[in-house]
C-alpha positions, 0 to 999 in steps of 0.5 A: 235544626231538624237534626238537633231537634231529632237528637234532643227527642231521642235524648228524651225518649231514652231518659224516659226509658232509663227512669222506667228501667230504674223503677223496674230494677227497683221494684225487682230489688224489692222483691228479691229482698222478700224474706217471708210471704206470710203475715209475720211467720204466722204468729198470732198478731194484734191490732194496734194504733199510734196513741202518742209520741212522748219524750222519755226523760230518763233515756233522753229519747222520744217514745211512740206508744202503741195500744190495742183497739180495746185499750187494755195493752200498750207497747212503748217503743223508743225511736230516734228524734227524726223518726219521731218528728216524721210520726208526729207531722202525719199525726198533726196533719202537717204537710212539708213544702218539699217531700221528706224522706218518708214522703219520698219513699211513699211516692216511690212505692206508688209510682212504681206500682208497689202497694203498701199493705201493713206493718208488723213489729215482730220481734225483740232482741237485745233491747232492739225492736224489729218490724217488717213492711208488707208489700205486694208488687204485680201481685206477688207478696213482699216482705221487707225488714225495717225499723219499727219507727220507719215503718210506722211512719210509712203505715200512718202515710198510707193509712194502713194497719199496724200490728204487733205479735201477740207475744210481744204485746203480752210480754214484759215490755208492754203495759198492761192496762186492764189489771186494776190496782191493789185494794190500797191504790183503787176505789169505786166511787159513784159507780166509777173505778179509779186507781193511782198512777204508777210511773209506768201508767204516767209514762204511758199517758204522757204525764210529767208525774203521777198526779191524778187518778186513772179511770179503770172502770167508767160505769154508766157516767160520761167518763171513759175507761182510760181518762185521767182525773186531774181536779174535782171542782177545780181542786187538785187530785193527787191520788185515789184518796184525794179523789174519795175525799173530794167526791164524798164531801159533795155528796148529793151533788153533781161535780165538774171534773177535769179530765185529761183524755186523748192528751187534751183537758176537758171537763166532764160532769159527774151526776149526783149520787142516786 
């Protein structure tokens, strides 16, 4: 009996050593695949956050929208359905009963002593975005090639920053939110500037159509830049002309506006004309 116990004990020790060895080998492989030890090759970068994950009906695929902190530029990145689900689960605070792929990878990184630092979306080649995940192991920097969707899903789980190179954020694939519309499509009413929604802007805000107006300048009102005004006193707003007509008809009175903000409908009171 004693010999059996001894053999089992030896087996357990060997198993633990094997697990430690596998972890060490895996970490070593991660280090060996490092291709860069700088922040995205030294290119200027812009910190971004995930605004939302929508569905592009034109391509029948999900798209994640990344925006800068000033909400002046946004970058849509088309991703797979499973990766979209992985991102949405973190954003919605959903904890799966058993670890999914990205949760498992997070545990592996943590348990092998690899620190997750940041994500950088670095390039666009032939319509495909590329990203790098920056890690450190035993104080040594590690850079790993990744699809942007996987990198974003992991960054959200680790609560670490996401960056996009400045060249991409200023490129043709990004959406410029700070440029007001033409004279025909923008108006300043009661101290706020609104503009018509283009298809590109509607896509960015996750809207099914171009109904409503975008607040591009909120002045000193309770509105915020980036709000979408959908109704004035429960009357639908299709465009800037509607908004101007409805607000002017209520001159001298405060107005209740139905507004879409951060994917939620809220009601905002617009003060009467001074």
